[in-house]
C-alpha positions in Angstrom: 15.1 -11.2 14.3 17.0 -8.5 16.7 14.3 -6.8 19.1 14.7 -3.4 17.3 13.5 -5.5 14.2 10.9 -7.0 16.0 9.8 -3.4 17.1 9.6 -2.2 13.6 7.9 -4.8 12.3 4.8 -4.5 14.8 4.9 -1.2 14.3 4.7 -1.5 10.3 2.4 -3.9 10.6 -0.1 -2.1 12.8 0.7 1.7 10.7 -0.2 0.2 7.5 -3.1 -1.3 8.4 -4.2 1.7 9.7 -4.3 4.0 6.7 -8.2 1.5 5.1 -9.8 2.9 8.8 -8.2 6.6 8.4 -9.6 6.7 4.4 -13.1 5.1 5.8 -13.7 8.0 7.9 -12.4 10.7 6.1 -14.4 10.3 2.7 -17.5 10.0 5.0 -17.2 13.9 4.9 -14.4 15.0 2.4 -14.2 14.4 -1.4 -11.1 11.7 -2.5 -9.4 14.4 -4.4 -9.4 16.5 -1.0 -8.0 13.2 1.3 -5.3 12.2 -1.1 -4.1 16.1 -1.7 -4.0 16.4 2.1 -2.1 13.3 3.1 -0.3 13.8 0.1 1.0 17.3 1.0 1.5 16.1 4.8 4.2 13.7 3.7 5.9 15.8 1.3 6.5 18.3 4.0 8.0 16.4 6.3 9.9 13.8 3.9 10.8 16.7 1.1 13.1 18.8 3.7 14.9 15.5 4.9 15.2 14.6 1.6 17.1 17.9 0.7 19.1 18.3 3.6 20.5 14.8 3.2 21.2 15.8 -0.6 19.7 12.9 -1.7 17.3 15.4 -3.8 19.3 15.9 -7.5 20.1 12.1 -7.7 16.4 11.0 -7.9 15.5 13.8 -9.9 18.2 12.6 -12.5 16.0 9.3 -13.0 12.9 11.3 -13.4 11.4 9.2 -15.8 11.1 5.6 -13.9 10.8 7.7 -10.4 7.5 9.4 -12.5 6.0 6.1 -13.4 6.5 4.6 -10.2 4.5 7.9 -8.6 1.9 7.2 -10.9 1.4 3.5 -10.2 2.1 3.4 -6.4 0.5 6.8 -5.1 -0.8 8.8 -7.7 -3.6 6.6 -9.0 -4.1 4.2 -6.7 -4.5 6.4 -3.5 -7.3 8.2 -5.5 -8.5 5.2 -6.2 -8.9 3.6 -2.7 -10.7 6.6 -1.7 -13.3 6.2 -4.3 -13.9 2.8 -3.8 -13.8 3.3 0.6 -16.7 5.8 -0.6 -19.3 2.3 -1.0 -16.9 -0.3 0.4 -16.0 -1.1 4.0 -12.3 -0.5 5.4 -12.3 -4.3 6.1 -13.1 -5.4 2.7 -10.9 -3.2 1.3 -8.0 -3.6 2.8 -8.5 -7.6 2.5 -8.6 -7.5 -1.4 -5.8 -5.5 -1.4 -4.0 -8.6 0.0 -4.0 -9.7 -3.6 -1.3 -7.9 -4.4 1.8 -10.8 -3.4 -0.2 -13.0 -6.1 -0.4 -10.0 -8.9 3.0 -9.3 -8.3 4.3 -12.1 -8.9 2.3 -12.5 -12.1 3.9 -9.2 -13.2 7.4 -10.4 -12.3 6.9 -14.0 -14.4 5.8 -12.0 -17.5 8.7 -9.1 -16.8 11.1 -12.0 -17.1 11.7 -12.9 -13.8 13.5 -15.8 -13.9 12.7 -17.2 -10.2 10.8 -20.7 -10.5 7.6 -20.8 -9.1 8.0 -24.0 -7.3 4.8 -26.4 -6.1 4.4 -24.3 -2.8 4.1 -20.9 -4.5 1.7 -22.4 -7.1 -0.4 -23.7 -3.9 -0.6 -20.1 -2.4 -1.4 -18.5 -5.3 -4.0 -21.3 -5.6 -5.4 -20.6 -1.9 -5.0 -16.8 -2.5 -7.6 -16.9 -5.0 -9.7 -19.4 -3.4 -10.2 -16.7 -0.4 -10.7 -13.6 -2.7 -13.3 -16.0 -4.9 -14.8 -17.1 -1.4 -15.0 -13.4 -0.2 -16.5 -12.2 -3.4 -18.9 -14.7 -3.7 -20.3 -15.1 0.2 -20.7 -10.9 0.1 -21.5 -10.7 -3.0 -25.1 -8.6 -2.5 -22.7 -6.0 -0.8 -20.5 -5.5 -3.7 -20.8 -2.9 -6.0 -18.8 -3.4 -9.5 -17.0 0.4 -9.9 -15.5 0.1 -6.7 -14.1 -3.5 -7.3 -12.5 -2.1 -10.8 -10.7 0.7 -8.9 -9.3 -1.8 -6.2 -8.6 -4.2 -9.2 -6.6 -1.3 -10.7 -5.1 -0.4 -7.4 -3.4 -3.9 -7.4 -1.8 -4.0 -10.7 -0.7 -0.4 -9.7 0.9 -2.0 -6.6 2.2 -4.9 -8.1 4.3 -3.7 -11.1 5.3 0.0 -9.4 8.2 -3.1 -7.4 9.5 -3.5 -11.0 10.7 0.2 -11.6 12.0 0.2 -7.9 13.9 -3.0 -8.6 15.0 -2.5 -12.4 15.4 1.2 -12.8 16.0 2.9 -9.2 18.3 0.8 -7.3 20.3 3.6 -6.6 18.0 5.8 -5.4 16.9 6.2 -1.6 13.7 4.7 -1.0 12.6 7.8 1.2 14.0 10.0 -1.6 11.9 8.2 -4.2 8.7 8.3 -1.8 9.5 12.2 -1.0 9.2 13.0 -4.5 6.4 11.0 -5.7 4.5 13.0 -2.7 5.5 16.1 -4.1 4.5 15.4 -7.6 0.9 14.0 -6.8 0.6 16.9 -4.4 1.3 19.4 -7.4 -1.1 17.2 -9.6 -4.2 16.9 -7.6 -3.9 20.6 -6.3 -6.1 22.1 -8.8 -8.6 20.0 -8.1 -8.3 20.2 -4.0 -7.5 23.4 -3.2 -10.9 24.9 -4.3 -12.6 22.5 -1.9 -10.2 23.6 1.1 -13.3 26.1 2.1 -15.6 23.4 2.2 -13.0 21.1 3.8 -12.2 23.2 6.9 -16.2 22.8 7.9 -15.8 19.3 7.7 -16.5 17.1 11.2 -13.0 16.8 13.0 -12.9 13.0 13.4 -12.0 13.6 9.4 -9.8 16.1 9.2 -8.3 14.3 12.4 -8.2 11.3 9.9 -6.3 13.2 7.1 -3.6 14.2 9.2 -3.4 11.3 11.0 -2.9 9.7 7.5 -0.3 11.9 6.2 1.7 11.9 9.5 1.6 8.8 10.5 0.8 6.4 8.0 2.5 8.0 5.2 5.6 10.2 6.2 6.7 7.9 9.3 5.1 4.8 8.0 8.2 5.2 5.1 10.9 6.2 7.1 10.1 3.0 9.5 9.9 0.9 6.3 12.9 1.8 5.1 14.6 1.4 8.9 12.7 -2.4 8.8 14.4 -3.0 5.4 18.3 -2.3 6.9 17.2 -4.1 10.0 16.2 -7.3 8.5 16.4 -7.3 4.7 14.0 -6.7 2.1 12.3 -10.3 1.9 11.4 -10.2 5.9 10.6 -6.9 5.8 7.6 -8.0 3.2 5.9 -10.0 5.7 4.1 -7.4 7.0 1.9 -7.7 3.8 0.7 -10.5 5.3 -0.7 -8.8 8.6 -2.0 -5.8 7.3 -5.4 -7.1 6.2 -6.1 -8.5 9.1 -5.4 -5.4 11.0 -7.6 -3.8 8.5 -10.5 -6.3 9.4 -10.6 -6.0 12.8 -10.1 -2.1 13.2 -13.4 -1.9 10.7 -14.8 -4.5 13.1 -14.1 -2.9 16.4 -14.2 1.0 15.4 -16.6 0.9 12.8 -19.4 -1.3 13.4 -18.6 -3.0 10.2 -19.9 -6.1 9.8 -17.9 -9.7 10.1 -19.7 -11.2 7.4 -19.0 -15.0 6.3 -17.0 -13.7 3.7 -14.6 -11.9 5.7 -14.6 -14.7 8.1 -13.6 -17.4 5.7 -11.8 -15.4 3.4 -9.4 -13.6 5.4 -7.3 -16.8 6.9 -7.3 -18.1 3.1 -5.6 -15.0 1.9 -3.0 -14.5 4.3 -1.7 -18.1 4.4 -2.2 -17.9 0.4 0.3 -14.9 0.6 2.6 -16.7 3.0 2.8 -19.4 0.5 3.0 -17.8 -2.5 5.4 -15.0 -1.7 8.3 -17.6 -0.1 11.5 -17.7 -1.1 12.6 -21.0 -2.7 15.8 -21.7 -2.7 17.2 -20.7 -6.7 20.5 -20.4 -8.2 20.4 -16.7 -8.9 22.3 -13.6 -7.9 22.1 -11.9 -4.4 19.4 -9.5 -4.1 20.8 -6.1 -4.5 20.0 -3.7 -1.7 17.2 -1.5 -4.1 15.1 -4.6 -4.5 12.4 -3.8 -2.4 8.4 -4.4 -3.1 7.0 -1.1 -2.1 3.5 -1.6 -1.1 1.8 1.6 0.5 -1.6 1.5 1.6 
């Protein structure tokens, strides 16, 4: 990997490990719908003008049906569910639970007709991942409420299935353009619920407002642009390795900055889940067509 590739890789590993910390800080004083609205508004304000200036908005809108499905599964639904769940769950636990996405994605691909063989190494990785999450929940069960867990389970399903829409129905749509449209649509959807609360939100502590600002500008707009630059630099499969490091970053930041406890479940489950992710998403030697430029798994926290 080139030096530029490594810089982009390390930047993305950090940038997409941070949102769980910021969401936790924001939802302490702001309603989840306000956090999602603010994040999307800022991201759309930065990415949509770029998309229009590059002439990529109209081609994206021609595929509005799959783009709308992608929006619901990748942003509109998951981001509100994560914000809701983090009112109860710690940021470190949330980040680690979402590490189940690679396993769900492998299963979704298999069920939808993906001919890629699940060899013994990948099956071992999936087994380790399930075991790690089971250890995590089993050892920390007294601290876990069922509804937030259900919310994160729905997030995992959305993050796992949305990429199938991108690869099969939106291969010719720019990733940044698709993200700009998705952010704009999500902003519009939540505006009627968030705008009446903005007066109250304006009186929230500065750390909550700053968290939303960083979440929208850095962890959404900048992160999406960097992610697609990373894909162009190292290819989609190598780019996805950031998925393995994001949970570790989320756990570390939660423990160091939010004084979240490093529980036995986190200590035991984290390395097992990360190892399982590495093995489960490992590419096997297959007789299949080369991956297209659009074949990208987009998992945005």
